[in-house]
Residue, then its C-alpha position, 0 to 999 in steps of 0.5 A: x500500500x502507498x504511504x502518504x507522508x505529511x508535512x506542514x502547510x506552507x504560507x509563502x513557498x516562493x521563498x524556497x529556492x528552486x534548486x534546493x535550499x537545505x535550510x528551508x527544506x530539511x523538514x520536508x520529507x522525501x517521497x517517491x512522487x510529489x503530486x502538485x495540483x495548481x488551483x485558482x478558484x476551483x472550490x467545486x472540483x479540487x476536493x474530489x480530485x485530491x481524494x481520487x489522487x490519494x485513493x489511486x496512489x494508496x493502492x500502490x507501493x509508492x510513497x507520495x505527497x499531495x500538494x494543492x497550490x492555492x494560486x490566490x483564490x477568492x473562494x474556498x479552494x484551500x478549505x476544500x483541499x485541506x478537508x480532503x487531505x491535501x497539504x495546501x500552499x497559499x499564494x497571496x496573489x494570483x501568479x499564474x499556472x506555471x508560478x503555482x506549479x513552480x511553488x509546489x515543486x520548490x516546496x516538495x522533495x521527491x524523485x518524481x513530480x506529478x502534476x494534474x489539474x484541479x478541475x476534474x479534467x484529467x483522470x488521476x487514476x492514471x498517475x500510478x501507470x505513468x509512475x511505472x513507466x517513468x522509471x525508464x523515461x524523463x517524462x511521461x505524459x497523459x495524452x488526450x485525443x483531439x476529439x476528447x471531450x475536454x477540448x472545446x470544439x472552438x479550440x481544436x483548430x488552434x490546438x492542431x496548428x500549434x501541435x503540428x508546428x511544434x512537432x515540425x520544429x522539434x522533429x518529433x510527433x507531439x500528440x498533446x502539446x500542453x497536457x496537464x497530466x504528466x510525471x517528470x523526473x525531478x533531476x531532469x525537470x530542474x535543469x530547465x526550471x529557470x526557463x519555465x514561464x509562470x503562465x499556462x505555457x509551462x507544460x508547452x515549454x517543458x515539453x519542447x525543452x525536453x524533446x529538443x534536447x533529446x530527453x526521453x518522453x513517452x505519451x500514454x493515451x488517456x480519456x478525460x472529462x469535461x472540466x468542473x467550473x469555467x476555464x481560465x484560458x482565453x483566446x488571446x493566449x493563442x498568440x502567446x503559445x505561438x510565440x512561445x513555441x517559436x522562441x523555445x525551439x529557437x533556443x534549443x534548435x535554431x536552425x529549424x527556424x532560420x534555415x527554412x526562413x532563409x531558404x524562402x528568402x533565397x528562392x524569392x530573390x532567385x525567382x525575382x533575379x531570373x525574372x529581371x534577367x529576362x527584362x534586362x533590369x536587375x532590381x534591388x529587391x532581388x539582391x536584397x532578398x538574396x542578401x537577407x537569406x545569407x544574413x538569416x542563415x548566418x544568424x541561424x548558424x551563430x545561434x546554433x553554435x551558441x545553443x550547442x555550447x549552452x547544451x553541452x554545459x548542462x548535466x545529462 
């Protein structure tokens, strides 16, 4: 049977160091998996989710900790979570999904970190299965099908586009770019923690960071449910996700962006050059396009060299 290991509630976990501060963490017990659940005004759904997480892991041999990070909620999220047996970390202000996750990660000590949502979307009963597979992986993700009921119809075109773009740029098919149900090896996760944003793009960033650096990532299909309460994601977040995908890939694999862009400019310039030859009138636009292609390729090669130097200095 799994062992639930308690520790005291934290009021201000952001004071803890993400890379580990012995003075701040010596009293926190070490477990095999810490389940971190970010919650912002999720009083309706957080209690049942905590109970389901605990029940799922109680039937295993894993020692575990269930931590709900109350991200500045104005309802009874903290009270509901505590009443169902979770340890609650209360943030004074709403800092965002990623900020809540990082606070929970900083306030726990474990070999693996599992995350799930407080809205009842993801089935926490899959966490033990993800844990079993995580022993040979850096990250195991519960992957939703595009037709899953948890993904609103209005968001599916944007999600398909972002997944296709991210798959191309990372060089690996990504079934679910931003799934909120996953288990990560803490030692690997901490290598990228400073890069992870405070908003909803936390999961997108860690996915691309691991894939672009050759970490072992595995996807397991899961069936989700409609969320409890209202979603916090807005239409304007699509632009943020798009910029994030490109920015992250430029950081880890810049040639995936610069080479195609330079190639497009080169062929446009070459086509215009051929056209001008027939007219016996070489235009500035043809020359500028070809020069722009050379500049873009040069910047891409320089960025790739810098990226490789940075990656070589990271522990594997």
